C-alpha positions in Angstrom: 0.0 0.0 0.0 1.4 3.4 -1.0 2.0 5.9 1.6 -0.2 8.9 1.3 1.8 12.1 0.8 0.6 15.0 2.8 1.0 18.3 0.9 2.8 21.0 2.8 0.7 23.8 3.8 1.9 26.9 1.9 3.1 29.6 4.3 1.1 32.8 3.9 3.4 35.6 3.1 1.5 38.5 4.3 -0.1 37.4 7.6 1.5 40.5 9.2 -0.4 43.0 7.0 -3.6 41.0 7.4 -3.1 40.9 11.2 -2.6 44.7 11.2 -5.8 45.1 9.1 -7.9 43.0 11.5 -6.6 44.9 14.5 -7.0 48.3 12.7 -10.6 47.6 11.9 -11.4 47.0 15.6 -8.9 49.5 17.1 -10.2 49.3 20.7 -10.8 45.5 20.9 -7.8 43.1 21.7 -7.5 39.9 19.8 -5.7 36.6 20.5 -4.2 34.3 17.9 -7.3 32.0 17.8 -9.6 35.0 17.0 -7.3 36.3 14.3 -7.2 32.7 12.8 -10.9 32.6 12.8 -11.2 35.9 11.0 -8.7 34.7 8.4 -10.7 31.4 8.2 -7.6 29.4 8.9 -7.7 26.2 11.1 -4.5 24.3 10.4 -1.7 24.1 12.9 0.9 25.6 10.6 -1.1 28.7 9.9 -1.9 29.2 13.5 1.8 28.9 14.5 2.7 31.5 11.9 0.1 33.8 13.3 1.6 33.5 16.7 5.1 34.2 15.3 3.9 37.2 13.3 2.0 38.6 16.4 5.3 38.5 18.4 7.4 40.1 15.6 4.7 43.0 15.2 4.8 43.6 19.0 8.6 43.7 18.9 8.4 46.2 16.0 6.0 48.2 18.2 3.3 48.1 15.5 1.0 46.4 17.9 0.7 46.2 21.7 0.3 43.0 24.0 -2.3 44.3 26.4 -2.3 41.0 28.4 -0.6 37.7 27.8 -1.6 36.5 24.2 -3.9 39.5 23.6 -2.9 42.2 21.1 -4.2 45.7 20.2 -3.3 47.9 17.4 -1.1 50.8 18.4 -3.3 53.9 18.9 -1.1 56.2 16.9 1.2 54.8 14.2 3.3 56.6 11.7 2.7 53.8 9.3 -1.0 54.6 8.9 -2.2 57.4 6.6 -5.4 58.7 5.1 -5.7 59.8 1.5 -7.2 58.9 -1.8 -6.8 56.1 -4.3 -5.7 56.7 -7.9 -6.3 53.6 -9.9 -4.3 52.7 -13.0 -5.7 50.8 -16.0 -3.6 47.7 -14.9 -5.7 47.0 -11.7 -3.1 48.5 -9.5 -3.3 51.9 -7.8 -1.3 54.7 -6.1 -2.2 56.1 -2.8 -2.2 60.0 -2.8 -1.3 61.6 0.5 0.3 64.9 1.5 2.6 63.1 3.8 4.6 61.5 1.0 6.7 63.2 -1.6 6.0 60.3 -4.0 2.8 58.3 -4.4 2.6 55.0 -2.6 2.1 51.9 -4.8 -0.8 49.6 -4.0 -0.7 46.2 -5.5 -3.9 44.7 -6.8 -4.2 42.1 -4.0 -3.8 45.0 -1.4 -6.7 47.1 -2.7 -9.3 45.3 -0.4 -12.3 46.7 -2.4 -11.1 50.2 -2.7 -12.1 52.0 -6.0 -10.7 55.0 -7.9 -10.8 58.2 -5.8 -12.1 56.5 -2.6 -10.9 58.0 0.6 -9.0 55.3 2.4 -6.8 54.4 5.4 -3.6 52.8 4.2 -0.9 50.8 6.0 2.5 51.9 4.4 5.5 49.5 4.4 8.7 49.2 2.4 9.8 52.8 3.5 13.5 52.2 3.4 15.6 54.6 1.5 15.9 53.8 -2.1 12.9 51.5 -2.0 9.5 52.5 -3.5 7.0 52.7 -0.7 4.1 50.2 -1.0 0.9 49.9 1.0 -2.3 48.1 1.8 -5.8 49.6 2.0 -6.9 48.8 5.7 -10.3 50.6 5.4 -12.4 52.4 2.8 -13.4 55.5 4.7 -15.6 57.1 2.0 -16.6 56.0 -1.4 -16.0 58.7 -4.0 -18.9 57.4 -6.0 -21.4 54.4 -5.8 -23.2 54.9 -9.1 -21.7 53.7 -12.4 -22.7 53.4 -16.1 -22.1 50.2 -17.9 -23.6 47.5 -20.3 -25.7 44.8 -18.6 -25.2 41.1 -19.3 -28.2 39.2 -18.2 -28.0 35.4 -17.2 -30.7 33.1 -16.1 -30.9 34.3 -12.5 -28.5 37.3 -12.2 -26.7 39.8 -14.3 -23.4 41.6 -14.4 -22.7 45.2 -15.5 -19.3 46.0 -16.9 -18.2 49.6 -17.4 -16.0 51.1 -20.2 -14.0 52.9 -17.5 -10.5 51.4 -17.6 -10.0 52.4 -13.9 -13.0 50.4 -12.8 -11.4 46.9 -12.3 -14.5 45.0 -11.3 -17.9 44.4 -12.8 -21.0 44.8 -10.7 -23.3 41.8 -9.7 -27.0 42.5 -10.1 -29.4 40.0 -8.5 -32.5 39.1 -10.6 -35.0 41.1 -8.6 -32.8 44.3 -9.0 -32.6 44.4 -12.8 -35.7 46.7 -13.2 -36.7 47.1 -16.8 -33.2 46.4 -18.2 -32.9 44.2 -21.2 -29.8 42.3 -22.2 -27.1 44.6 -23.7 -28.7 47.8 -22.4 -26.6 50.7 -21.1 -27.7 51.2 -17.6 -27.0 53.3 -14.5 -26.4 51.1 -11.4 -25.8 51.7 -7.7 -23.4 49.7 -5.6 -25.4 48.7 -2.4 -23.1 46.2 -0.8 -19.8 44.3 -1.2 -20.0 41.1 0.8 -16.7 39.9 2.3 -16.4 36.7 0.2 -17.8 38.2 -3.0 -15.4 39.0 -5.9 -17.8 41.7 -7.2 -19.8 44.4 -5.4 -23.6 43.9 -5.4 -25.9 46.6 -7.0 -29.2 47.4 -8.5 -30.3 49.0 -11.8 -31.4 52.7 -11.1 -32.1 53.7 -14.8 -32.0 52.3 -18.3 -30.2 54.7 -20.6 -30.7 52.9 -23.9 -28.9 50.9 -26.5 -25.2 51.2 -26.8 -24.0 53.5 -29.7 -27.2 55.4 -30.0 -26.6 59.1 -29.8 -28.9 60.0 -26.9 -27.9 56.9 -24.9 -24.2 57.8 -25.1 -24.7 61.6 -24.2 -27.0 60.6 -21.2 -24.4 58.0 -20.2 -21.8 60.7 -20.1 -23.9 62.7 -17.8 -24.9 59.9 -15.6 -21.2 58.7 -15.3 -20.4 61.9 -13.7 -23.6 62.2 -11.6 -24.7 65.2 -13.6 -28.5 65.7 -14.2 -30.1 65.7 -17.6 -33.3 67.5 -16.7 -34.8 69.7 -13.9 -37.2 68.1 -11.4 -40.7 69.0 -12.1 -41.1 71.0 -8.9 -38.1 73.2 -9.8 -39.5 73.9 -13.2 -42.8 74.8 -11.8 -41.3 77.2 -9.1 -39.2 79.0 -11.8 -42.3 79.4 -14.1 -44.1 81.1 -11.2 -41.5 83.7 -10.7 -42.5 87.3 -11.5 -39.9 88.2 -14.1 -41.5 91.6 -15.2 -39.5 94.8 -14.8 -41.0 96.9 -12.1 -40.7 100.7 -11.5 -40.5 100.1 -7.8 -37.4 97.9 -8.3 -35.8 100.4 -10.9 -36.1 103.1 -8.3 -33.7 101.1 -6.1 -31.1 100.8 -8.8 -28.7 103.0 -10.8 -30.6 103.6 -14.1 -28.3 103.1 -17.1 -30.9 102.5 -19.7 -29.9 105.6 -21.6 -26.2 104.7 -21.8 -25.1 102.9 -25.0 -25.0 99.2 -24.2 -24.4 96.0 -26.3 -23.4 92.4 -26.0 -20.8 90.3 -27.8 -21.2 86.5 -27.7 -20.9 83.4 -29.7 -23.2 83.2 -32.8 -25.1 80.3 -31.3 -25.4 81.7 -27.8 -28.8 81.7 -26.0 -27.9 83.1 -22.7 -26.2 86.5 -22.5 -24.4 87.0 -19.1 -22.6 90.2 -19.8 -23.0 93.5 -21.6 -20.7 96.5 -22.1 -21.7 100.1 -21.9 -19.7 103.0 -23.2 -19.6 106.7 -22.8 -17.2 109.4 -23.5 -16.6 111.8 -20.6 -15.9 115.6 -20.8 -12.5 115.2 -19.2 -11.4 112.9 -22.0 -11.8 109.7 -20.1 -14.4 107.0 -20.7 -17.0 105.5 -18.5 -17.1 101.8 -19.2 -19.7 99.5 -17.6 -19.4 95.8 -17.2 -23.1 94.8 -16.7 -23.8 91.2 -15.4 -27.2 89.5 -15.2 -28.6 90.0 -11.7 -29.4 86.3 -11.1 -29.3 86.7 -7.4 -32.4 89.0 -7.6 -34.4 86.0 -8.8 -32.5 83.3 -7.1 -33.5 83.6 -3.4 -31.5 81.7 -0.8 -33.3 78.8 0.7 -35.7 78.1 -2.2 -35.8 74.8 -4.1 -34.6 76.8 -7.2 -31.5 78.0 -5.3 -30.9 74.5 -3.7 -30.9 72.9 -7.3 -28.6 75.7 -8.7 -26.2 75.1 -5.9 -26.2 71.4 -6.3 -25.5 71.7 -10.0 -23.0 74.6 -9.4 -22.4 75.0 -13.2 -23.9 74.6 -16.6 -22.4 71.8 -18.6 -21.6 72.4 -22.3 -21.7 69.2 -24.3 -21.0 69.0 -28.0 -24.7 68.9 -28.9 -26.5 70.6 -25.9 -26.2 72.7 -22.8 -27.3 71.3 -19.5 -28.0 74.6 -17.8 -27.6 75.5 -14.1 -30.9 77.5 -14.2 -34.2 76.6 -15.9 -34.7 78.1 -19.3 -37.2 80.7 -18.2 -34.3 82.3 -16.3 -31.2 81.3 -18.3 -32.5 82.2 -21.8 -35.1 84.8 -20.9 -35.5 86.7 -17.6 -31.7 86.9 -16.8 -30.4 86.9 -20.4 -29.4 90.4 -21.6 -31.2 90.2 -24.8 -31.2 93.1 -27.3 -33.9 95.7 -27.0 -35.0 94.6 -23.6 -34.7 96.2 -20.1 -32.9 94.0 -17.7 -31.8 94.0 -14.0 -28.0 93.9 -13.7 -25.2 93.9 -11.2 -22.5 96.2 -12.6 -18.9 97.3 -12.2 -18.6 100.7 -13.7 -15.2 102.3 -14.3 -13.8 105.7 -15.3 -10.8 104.7 -17.5 -8.2 107.0 -19.0 -7.0 106.7 -22.7 -4.0 104.6 -21.4 -6.4 102.2 -19.6 -5.8 103.4 -16.1 -8.7 102.9 -13.8 -9.4 106.4 -12.3 -12.6 105.6 -10.4 -14.8 102.6 -9.8 -18.4 101.9 -8.7 -20.2 98.6 -8.0 -23.8 98.0 -7.5 -27.3 97.0 -8.9 -28.4 98.6 -12.1 -31.0 98.4 -14.8 -29.8 98.6 -18.5 -31.2 98.4 -22.0 -29.1 96.5 -24.7 -29.1 98.4 -27.9 -27.3 95.8 -30.0 -26.4 92.1 -30.0 -23.2 91.1 -31.7 -21.6 87.8 -32.6 -17.9 87.7 -32.2 -17.5 87.5 -36.0 -19.5 90.7 -36.5 -17.6 92.7 -33.8 -14.3 91.3 -35.3 -15.4 92.6 -38.8 -15.8 96.1 -37.4 -12.5 95.9 -35.6 -10.7 94.7 -38.7 -12.5 97.0 -41.4 -13.9 99.8 -39.4 -16.9 99.4 -41.6 -20.5 99.8 -40.3 -22.2 97.6 -42.8 -22.3 93.9 -41.6 -22.2 91.6 -44.6 -24.6 88.7 -45.0 -22.1 85.9 -44.6 -21.3 86.7 -40.9 -24.6 88.4 -40.0 -26.6 86.8 -37.2 -29.8 88.3 -38.7 -29.3 86.3 -42.0 -29.1 89.6 -43.9 -26.8 92.6 -44.2 -27.5 95.4 -41.8 -25.9 98.8 -40.8 -24.5 99.5 -37.3 -24.7 103.0 -35.8 -21.5 105.1 -36.1 -21.7 105.4 -32.2 -21.5 101.6 -31.8 -18.6 101.4 -34.3 -16.8 104.1 -32.4 -17.4 102.4 -29.1 -16.3 99.0 -30.4 -13.0 100.4 -31.8 -12.2 102.3 -28.6 -12.9 99.3 -26.4 -10.7 97.2 -28.6 -7.9 99.8 -28.3 -8.2 99.9 -24.5 -8.5 96.1 -24.2 -5.2 95.7 -26.1 -3.5 98.0 -23.6 -4.9 96.0 -20.7 -3.7 92.8 -22.3 -0.2 94.1 -22.8 0.0 95.3 -19.2 -1.2 91.9 -18.0 1.4 90.0 -20.1 4.2 92.4 -18.9 3.2 91.5 -15.3 3.7 87.9 -15.9 0.3 86.5 -17.2 0.4 83.4 -19.3 -1.4 83.3 -22.6 -2.9 80.0 -23.5 -4.8 80.3 -26.8 -5.3 76.5 -27.3 -7.2 75.5 -30.5 -10.7 74.4 -29.5 -12.4 71.7 -31.6 -16.0 72.4 -32.6 -18.4 70.4 -34.7 -21.0 71.4 -37.3 -24.0 69.2 -36.4 -27.1 68.4 -38.4 -30.6 68.4 -37.1 -30.2 64.9 -35.6 -27.0 65.9 -33.8 -24.8 64.0 -36.3 -21.3 65.6 -37.0 -21.1 66.9 -40.5 -17.8 68.6 -40.1 -15.1 69.9 -37.8 -13.8 73.4 -37.3 -11.5 75.2 -34.9 -12.5 78.0 -32.6 -9.7 80.5 -32.5 -9.7 83.7 -30.3 -9.4 86.9 -32.1 -9.5 90.7 -31.1 -13.2 90.6 -30.4 -12.8 87.7 -28.0 -9.9 89.4 -26.3 -11.9 92.6 -26.1 -14.6 90.8 -24.0 -12.1 88.8 -22.0 -10.1 91.8 -20.8 -13.1 93.8 -19.6 -14.4 90.7 -17.8 -11.0 90.1 -16.2 -11.0 93.8 -15.1 -14.3 93.5 -13.4 -13.4 90.1 -11.7 -10.1 91.5 -10.6 -11.5 94.8 -9.2 -14.4 93.2 -7.4 -12.1 90.7 -5.7 -9.6 93.5 -4.8 -12.4 95.7 -3.4 -13.4 93.1 -0.9 -10.0 91.5 -0.4 -8.5 94.7 0.8 -11.3 94.9 3.5 -10.1 91.5 4.8 -13.6 90.1 4.7 -14.6 86.5 3.8 -15.0 86.2 0.0 -15.1 83.7 -2.8 -11.9 83.9 -4.8 -10.8 82.1 -8.0 -7.2 81.0 -7.2 -4.4 79.4 -9.2 -1.2 78.2 -7.6 2.2 78.2 -9.1 3.1 75.4 -11.6 4.3 72.0 -10.5 8.0 71.9 -10.8 8.1 68.1 -11.6 5.6 68.6 -14.4 7.6 71.4 -15.7 10.8 69.3 -15.7 9.0 66.5 -17.5 7.6 69.1 -20.1 11.0 70.5 -20.7 12.3 67.0 -21.4 9.6 66.4 -24.1 9.8 69.8 -25.8 13.5 69.6 -26.1 12.9 66.9 -28.7 11.5 69.6 -30.8 14.2 72.1 -30.2 12.4 74.1 -27.6 13.3 75.0 -23.9 11.7 76.7 -20.9 13.4 78.6 -18.1 12.0 77.9 -14.7 14.6 79.3 -12.4 12.0 81.7 -11.0 8.3 82.6 -11.3 8.8 85.5 -13.6 11.1 83.5 -16.0 8.5 80.6 -16.2 5.7 82.8 -17.4 7.9 84.8 -19.9 9.4 81.6 -21.1 6.0 79.9 -21.6 4.6 82.8 -23.5 7.6 82.9 -25.8 7.2 79.1 -26.3 3.4 79.5 -27.1 4.3 82.2 -29.6 7.1 80.1 -31.2 4.9 76.9 -31.7 1.9 78.8 -33.0 0.8 77.3 -36.4 3.3 74.4 -36.2 2.4 70.8 -36.3 3.4 70.2 -32.7 1.4 73.2 -31.4 -1.5 71.3 -30.0 0.8 68.8 -28.3 2.9 71.4 -26.7 -0.1 73.6 -25.7 -1.6 70.5 -24.0 1.6 69.8 -22.2 2.0 73.4 -21.0 -1.6 73.4 -19.6 -1.1 70.1 -17.9 2.0 71.5 -16.2 -0.1 74.2 -14.6 -1.9 73.9 -11.3 -5.7 73.7 -11.6 -7.6 76.8 -10.8 -10.2 76.4 -8.1 -12.5 78.4 -5.7 -11.5 79.3 -2.2 -11.9 81.8 0.6 -8.1 81.6 1.0 -6.7 84.1 -1.4 -3.3 83.0 -2.8 -3.8 85.1 -6.0 -4.1 83.8 -9.6 -0.7 82.8 -11.0 -1.8 82.3 -14.7 -3.4 85.7 -14.9 -0.7 87.4 -12.7 -3.4 88.9 -10.3 -3.1 89.3 -6.6 -6.9 89.4 -6.4 -9.2 87.6 -8.7 -12.8 86.3 -8.4 -15.6 85.1 -10.7 -18.3 87.9 -11.0 -19.2 87.8 -14.7 -21.2 84.5 -15.4 -23.9 83.9 -12.8 -26.3 82.4 -15.3 -23.9 79.4 -15.7 -21.7 79.5 -12.5 -22.9 79.4 -8.9 -19.7 81.0 -7.4 -20.6 84.1 -9.3 -24.0 84.1 -7.6 -22.3 83.9 -4.2 -20.0 86.7 -5.3 -22.9 88.9 -6.2 -24.6 88.2 -2.8 -21.5 88.8 -0.8 -20.6 92.0 -2.7 -24.1 93.5 -2.1 -24.1 92.4 1.5 -20.7 94.1 2.1 -21.8 97.2 0.1 -24.7 97.4 2.6 -22.3 97.4 5.5 -22.5 93.8 6.4 -19.8 92.1 8.8 -17.6 89.4 7.5 -19.4 86.1 7.0 -18.3 82.6 8.3 -15.3 81.5 6.3 -15.8 77.8 7.0 -19.3 77.8 5.5 -18.1 79.5 2.3 -15.0 77.3 2.1 -17.3 74.2 2.0 -19.3 75.8 -0.8 -16.2 76.7 -2.8 -15.0 73.0 -2.5 -18.4 71.8 -3.8 -18.2 74.2 -6.7 -14.7 73.3 -7.6 -15.6 69.6 -7.5 -18.7 70.1 -9.7 -16.7 72.2 -12.2 -14.2 69.3 -12.5 -17.0 66.8 -13.2 -18.5 69.1 -15.8 -15.2 69.5 -17.5 -14.6 65.7 -17.6 -18.1 65.3 -19.1 -17.5 68.0 -21.7 -14.2 66.3 -22.7 -15.9 62.9 -22.9 -18.6 64.4 -25.2 -15.9 65.8 -27.5 -14.1 62.4 -27.7 -17.4 60.7 -28.4 -18.2 63.1 -31.2 -14.7 62.7 -32.7 -15.1 58.9 -32.7 -18.6 59.3 -34.3 -17.1 61.7 -36.9 -14.3 59.3 -37.7 -16.7 56.4 -38.1 -17.9 57.9 -41.3 -14.4 58.4 -42.6 -13.0 54.8 -42.3 -11.8 54.6 -45.8 -9.7 57.8 -45.8 -6.1 58.4 -45.2 -5.1 61.0 -42.6 -1.9 62.8 -41.9 -1.3 62.7 -38.1 1.3 63.8 -35.6 2.6 61.4 -32.9 1.3 63.0 -29.7 2.3 60.3 -27.2 4.5 57.2 -27.0 4.0 54.3 -24.6 5.2 50.7 -24.3 2.0 49.4 -26.1 1.9 51.8 -28.9 1.8 55.5 -30.2 -1.0 58.1 -29.9 -1.6 59.9 -33.1 -3.4 63.3 -33.5 -5.0 63.9 -37.0 -3.8 67.3 -38.2 -7.0 68.2 -40.0 -9.5 67.6 -37.2 -7.5 67.1 -33.9 -9.1 63.6 -33.4 -6.7 61.4 -31.4 -6.3 57.6 -31.6 -3.8 54.8 -31.0 -1.6 52.7 -33.2 -0.8 49.5 -31.3 2.8 48.5 -31.4 2.0 45.2 -33.1 0.2 47.1 -35.9 3.5 48.6 -37.1 4.8 45.9 -39.5 8.0 47.3 -41.1 10.0 46.3 -38.0 9.9 44.9 -34.5 9.6 47.9 -32.3 10.3 48.3 -28.6 9.7 51.3 -26.3 12.8 53.3 -25.4 11.9 55.2 -22.2 14.9 57.5 -22.4 14.3 58.6 -25.9 10.5 58.5 -25.3 10.3 56.7 -28.6 9.6 53.3 -30.4 12.9 52.0 -31.9 13.0 49.3 -34.6 15.1 46.2 -33.6 16.7 45.7 -37.0 16.7 49.1 -38.8 17.0 51.3 -35.6 14.2 53.3 -37.1 12.7 55.7 -34.6 9.0 56.8 -34.1 8.9 59.7 -31.6 6.8 62.7 -30.5 6.1 65.1 -33.3 6.8 62.7 -36.2 4.2 62.9 -39.0 2.7 59.6 -40.2 -0.2 58.5 -42.3 -3.0 56.5 -40.7 -6.3 55.0 -41.4 -9.3 54.2 -39.0 -9.2 50.6 -37.8 -11.8 50.7 -35.1 -14.1 53.5 -33.7 -15.7 52.5 -30.5 -18.4 54.8 -29.5 -18.9 53.2 -26.0 -15.3 53.3 -25.0 -14.8 56.6 -26.9 -11.6 55.2 -28.4 -10.1 55.3 -31.8 -7.7 52.7 -33.1 -5.6 53.4 -36.2 -3.8 51.4 -38.8 -0.2 52.6 -39.4 0.2 53.2 -43.2 3.6 55.0 -43.7 5.7 57.8 -42.5 5.2 61.3 -44.1 8.1 62.3 -46.3 
C-alpha cells in the first residue's frame, strides 16, 4: 500500500499585514491568535503557529501592543497609517495619494481590499527604506467617491453583471435578478453599488435607470452625464417654481437701482449663444476719459436663498456644455429669458462701472445694482469685422440676422475704442507675468439629428480678447475691493506650476528644439509665453499647448486668497457669469451684503461651498471632454476609408498616440500594428525603436494612418499605421 503524501501547507506571506488590518478595523478590541485565525478562516496548525510568530514580531516592532498575555491591540497612533485617496491605474493596481509622501505609494492589486478609484482610504504603508519605493495596503475604505456607475448589462438566467467602459473600474457589478428593473440584455444602464460582501469578488448593485442601447446618440450623451452624476433634466417642482416667478421689470425695483438705460450698451457673444451673461456700456466723458460699464445679469435677484430653485442651482453649481447641448444651471425661463441680456429689452443687472483713461488706467470705480437696455447684440464674428474693417455695414455671410445690416456710427466708435483699451490692458497683463494659452478648441458642425457633418477650430481673435479683458478687469477689481477689506469672499485662485511637471515638459519639448526657463516665477511665465508664440501654427502646437496646460496647477474656488498665477493677479474672483456658474452668484450676494455694510461672513461655511463648486466644475469639465471624444469617434466612423496625416502625440510601451492634423481627433496605433520592423519602447528617448533598422518613431513625427476601429462606447479610436510622411 502506497504511503499517502501530505502536501505541505504553503506559508502565507502576508499574515503580518492581514493581522494589522484586522486589529485596525477594531482598534479598541484586543485579539488573540485564535480569534485572528478565525477571522482569516484558517484552522490548520501551521497557519496558527505562523500567526503566533507574526504577532510577536509585530509587537517587537512596536506596531501592535500586547495588552495582556496573548492578547494584542493595534497601536493607537502609528506613523505607518495614513489617510488619503486612491488613484487607480488601468492595470488594476493603484497609487495612494497623501500629502505626507513626496512620492505616491504603490498599492498592488491584492492589497486594494475593495477600494475603488478616488475613494478616501486608510492605508498601512510599508517598504519605506531609503531607495525603495513605498508600498501599501488599504486597511479601510473611509468614504466612497462614487457608488453609481454606467455600464452595459449582461443578463444570465438568475442574475446579471454590469461591466463599465472605464479602464479604472477593475471589477464588474453583480445584479441580483430582482434588482434588474426594466433592463434588457445589452442595455446601457446606471447602477448603484449597495453592498460588497466579504467573500464576493464583485460588489452587489441594482439598476437605477435604463439609458438605452449602446452606440445610440442620446444613450451615449446621457451615459456621459450619468457617469459623472450630472443631471439631464430639472425636477418638475423646480421647473414649476421657476415658471411662477415674476420676471417683469417693475418701476419700484428700478427706483432702487442706478438707471443706465440711456447709456449705449451692447453684447458680444458666440453666434449660437442663447444666454447672455454680460454686456458692455460705453460713454465718453468731458475730461477725455471713458465710462465703461461691465453689466452682469442679476441672477441673485431671482435666485433667493433657501428656495428649491437655489438649492438645485447650488447642487449643479455650473452649466455643462456638451457638444450637442447645454445642460443649464438654471431653468430656461431664467437662463434664456429673464436673466439673459437680450437686445432691445430692459434687464436688471449687477454692474462694475469704471472711469478709464485713454491709457487704460482705472481712475474711479463703482459697484452696485443697475438696470440697463441693450441696444445691440453682436456675434464675435460681427464685432471682429468692425475691428478689422472699421466698416459699419455687416455683410450677409457673418450676420446673425441672416441679412446685411448697418450698425450706428456710435457703436462702431465704441467698439473700436474698447478694442484699443483692451489691447493696452492685455499688454500690461502680459508684462506683469500673465500666461497666454490660446489653445485651439475643436468644434463640430451638427445636423438636425446631432450627427457631425464637419469639424472646425475655434480661435480667439481681437473681439474675443476685447470681452475677455473687460471681464477680467471686473473680476479683478471686485475681488480687490473686498479683499482689501479682509472680509470673507469667494476667490478664484491658481497656484504656481508643479516643478516636476515642468521638468517633464522640458524633457519632451527639448525633442522639438524648444526650452523653458523655470529658475523663478517670472522667468516661467515669460518663457512659456515665448514658447506659445514660437509653436503657433506648427504641427506640434496642440501637443505642446496641452503639455503646458497640464504642467499648470488647476484653478479652483477658495476663501483663502493666494492670487491667480496664470493671470498674474493678486486678487481675482468670478463675478461675470452667474447664469452658468454658482460661485458668481455667491460673489454677487456677498458683494451686495458688504456694500450694505455687512460684517464678514463665516469663512468655513463658504469654504465648504467653494470646495463643492470646484468639484462640480471638475466633473462638468470631464463630461465636456468625454462628449468631444465621443463626437470625434462618431465623426471618424464615417471616414474609415480615408487616409489621414497625423502627428505622434504620445509614445507608450504598447503603442503610439496619433493626433490627426486636419481635425485634432486622437487615436492609437498599437505597437503590433507597425509591420515594417519589430519595435520596442525606449523610455529614455521617449520613442519606439526598430530592432533591425534602428528606425525611430517619436513625438512630433508625422505619419499617415487610417481608422481601424471606432468604439463609441469606450470613446476610443484605433488606427492602422500606413507609412511615414516624407
